[in-house]
N, C-alpha and C positions, 0 to 999 in steps of 0.2 A: 434558472439556471445553475444556482448552487445543488437542487436538485438532480438533475441529470450528468455532476460532475460527480454526486452523490455515492451516487451508481454505478457509473464506471470507474472511480475509487476501488467499491468496495468488488467486481470482478475485475480489478487490476489486483488487488491484493488477493482473490483466490486460485488466481491463472497462477501469481507469480509460487506463493504456498505449494499448490500439485508445478511447477515446475523443479521446487524446490524437494517435491517429494520425490519427483522421478528421477532425477538427480540421485541425490539416495539413495535410495533404491536401485538401480541402476548401475552404479560403483560400491556399491556392497560395504559403505560404512558398518560398521557393530558397536561400534563405540559410543551410549545411549548418549555418557557427559557431551562431546564430537555433535552429536543430531540433535541433542535441545541449545547448544551454540547457537550451531548455525544457524535451527528454526530459529530463538530470540533474535541473532543478529540479521535476519531477513526480514523480523516481524519486524521487526526496532526502527529499522531505514525506511521502511512502510508505511509506518504508521506516523513516521516524523515526515517524511513526503508529502502522502495526500494531510496531514495539517496543517504546515507549509502553503499547498496546494488547495487548502476552504478558507482561507487564509486570505490569501489573494485575493480568492476569485472573489468572497463577499463585498471587502475593499471595492474590489470595481464594480461588483453589480451596487452598492450602496454611492456610488462614484455617477454609473449612469444614473441610480435612480433619483440623486439631486438634480439630473439637469429636463431632466424631463417634465 
């Protein structure tokens, strides 16, 4: 279960980074500091939510294994 979640979250992170790249490319944002801030903020949010999903996924998986 956790392995599938890690694969899903990896694909999600790469997909969102691609969408952010396309957003910056389409809107022609030239300020490098603004680009870095957008990438940093997006990736920090994704990593935070991924960590939460993995934490609760591991708790659920261990809880299910205890009952088996």
